[in-house]
C-alpha positions in Angstrom: 0.0 0.0 0.0 2.9 2.4 0.9 4.5 1.6 -2.4 1.4 2.6 -4.4 1.2 5.9 -2.5 4.9 6.7 -3.2 4.5 5.9 -6.9 1.4 8.2 -7.1 3.5 11.0 -5.5 6.3 10.3 -8.0 4.0 10.6 -10.9 2.5 13.9 -9.5 6.0 15.3 -9.0 7.0 14.3 -12.5 4.0 16.2 -14.0 4.7 19.3 -11.8 8.4 19.2 -12.6 7.6 19.1 -16.4 5.3 22.1 -16.1 7.8 24.1 -14.0 10.7 23.3 -16.4 8.6 24.3 -19.4 7.6 27.6 -17.8 11.2 28.7 -17.2 12.5 31.3 -19.5 15.5 30.6 -21.9 19.1 31.5 -21.1 19.1 34.4 -23.5 20.8 32.8 -26.4 19.4 32.7 -29.9 16.9 35.0 -31.6 14.4 35.2 -28.8 17.1 36.0 -26.2 18.1 39.1 -28.1 14.5 40.4 -28.3 13.7 39.6 -24.7 16.9 41.3 -23.4 16.0 44.6 -25.0 12.5 44.6 -23.5 13.7 43.5 -20.0 16.4 46.2 -19.7 13.9 48.7 -18.5 11.9 48.6 -15.2 9.6 45.8 -16.4 12.2 43.0 -15.8 11.9 43.0 -12.0 8.7 40.8 -11.9 10.2 38.4 -14.5 13.3 38.0 -12.4 11.4 37.0 -9.2 9.3 34.5 -11.3 12.5 33.0 -12.7 13.9 32.6 -9.1 10.7 31.0 -7.9 10.7 28.6 -10.9 14.4 27.8 -10.3 13.8 27.0 -6.6 10.7 25.0 -7.4 12.7 22.9 -9.9 15.4 22.2 -7.2 12.8 21.3 -4.6 10.8 19.1 -6.9 13.9 17.4 -8.3 15.2 16.6 -4.8 11.8 15.3 -3.7 11.7 13.1 -6.8 15.1 11.6 -6.0 14.2 11.0 -2.3 10.9 9.3 -3.3 12.6 7.1 -5.8 15.0 5.8 -3.2 12.2 5.3 -0.7 10.1 3.4 -3.3 13.0 1.0 -3.7 12.8 0.1 0.0 9.0 0.0 0.0 8.8 -2.7 -2.7 7.1 -5.8 -1.4 9.6 -8.6 -2.1 7.1 -11.5 -1.4 9.0 -12.7 1.7 11.9 -14.2 -0.2 15.3 -13.4 1.2 17.1 -14.3 -2.0 17.9 -12.3 -5.1 16.9 -13.4 -8.5 20.4 -14.5 -9.3 20.5 -16.7 -6.1 17.2 -18.3 -7.0 18.4 -19.0 -10.6 21.6 -20.7 -9.2 19.5 -23.0 -7.0 17.3 -23.9 -10.0 20.4 -24.5 -12.2 21.9 -27.1 -9.8 18.6 -29.0 -9.7 18.4 -29.0 -13.5 21.8 -30.8 -13.8 20.2 -33.9 -12.4 21.8 -33.6 -9.0 25.2 -35.1 -10.0 27.6 -35.1 -7.2 30.8 -35.5 -9.2 31.3 -32.8 -11.9 33.5 -35.3 -13.9 30.3 -37.4 -14.5 28.8 -34.6 -16.7 28.9 -35.3 -20.4 31.5 -33.4 -22.4 30.4 -30.6 -24.6 33.0 -31.4 -27.2 31.9 -34.2 -29.6 34.2 -37.1 -29.9 35.5 -38.2 -33.4 34.9 -41.7 -34.5 38.2 -43.8 -34.8 38.0 -44.1 -38.6 37.8 -40.3 -39.1 40.8 -39.5 -37.0 43.4 -37.8 -39.4 46.3 -39.3 -37.5 45.0 -42.8 -38.0 44.7 -42.3 -41.8 48.4 -41.3 -42.1 49.5 -44.5 -40.3 47.6 -46.7 -42.8 49.4 -45.2 -45.9 
């Protein structure tokens, strides 16, 4: 239940973070930066500066909250009571798939054996 609440908060923060980032003004480069710099050089730029500071701080707070909630979500995942990782579980299954052989030398070789009549050394002796 806690995990679902944390995921819902993460989704809400992602939506808010997207909106806040899109509302931020550009850095003043390019064609729009030159036009905006001329209009903001007068007294009308004071309100825009405070808005930019608020949006910048909002981005920092929302980004930090997103990071913290993602870490908390990792610890809130219901693991189903198993104390083993997926790799450990696959290792246990692999040993049972081998047929439970106690001696590793009893396992069949992966290299195919050549029949005696196709051995190239044997053909040289018969000539």
